[in-house]
C-alpha positions, 0 to 999 in steps of 0.5 A: 501508454499515454504520453508522460507529462509533468506538473509544476515541478514540486514533485519528482515522483511519476504516477502511472494511472491505469484507468479505462474510463477516459473521463476519470483518467483525464481528471486524475492526470490533470489533478496529479499534474497540478500537484506536481507529479509526473504522470503516465497513462494506460487503459488496459491490463497488458499495456499497464504491465508494459508501462509499469516495467518500461517507465518504472513509475514510483506508484500506480493508481490501478483500476480493478476493472480493466479490459484485457485482464483486471487490476489484480492480474496487473498487480501480480505480473508487475510485482513478480518483476519489481515492487511498485506501490499500488493504490487500487480503485474499485467500484466494488464493495465486496471485501473479498476483492479488496483482500485479494488486492491487498494480499497481492501487494496493493498498499491502499484502495479507494472505492468509487466515487472518491474526492480528488483531495482524498486521492492526492492525500493517499498518494502522498501517504503511500509514497512517504511510507515507501521511502521512509528509511526504517527497519525492524528486527528480531530473532524470528522477524527481520525487515530490511528497509534498504532492500525492502525484504523481510524474513519470518523464521528464516523464510522470505515474507513479502510485506508491503510498506504499509504492513511494515508501518503497521507492525512498527506502530504496534511495536512503538505502542509498547504493548498498548492497544491502538484503535483503528483510528489511531492506526489510520492516523499513525500509518496512513496520516489521516483519521477517517472512520469510514475507511477503518476496515482497511486496517483490518484488511492489512492486519489479516494480510500480515497474519497470513504472511507470518502467524495469527498470533503476531497481532492480537485483536482486542474486540471493540477496541483495536489491535496490539502485538500478540503473544508471538509478537511480544516473544519476538521482541520486535525491535526497531533498528536503522541500518548503517 
């Protein structure tokens, strides 16, 4: 693992950059430090797992293609021990790879090449969502914000912070249909039609972890809570 560095002190979050291409890693670390983040670096799968468990970063920027073993395996091994928000970097455009990554707990992804401005916006959005104190509950679905745990019909469900925010946004719509752009705005904090499919990927992940009927697809428009979601009366509560 590379040396931990700090920027201008505007942020206390530590970002673990897992990237084997030295030029990209250095560019990421330089930009994140300039934005006020502390940074650490790992260049292969095994050292990334060690760094994530030793330095306890607040977020990982995780390249999918790594020596040793790939980013998917890094994500699986780290999340088996502790929950760390993850933004995956990939040169691949294959949806299967992205869905597997999201299913393993990645919160967002960027396809290379990407702008540093977009990356830092994603970093801040994921960190904000991970730290928001909110919870949702019903007879069938309960999400405990304090412990970041969830249950569906009494069984543990591992929802990511992004998946929780999607459910909360749909609930707040009171049955109205939200477009992908609206959901990107409410959950990710930006409106960019070129990345609208990330909404679809997270919705698929929610359905796999709960039930297909929890979220309804309105073709050509967007999403709303489905029949099961409405029957659950998913409500918002704040733990006190």
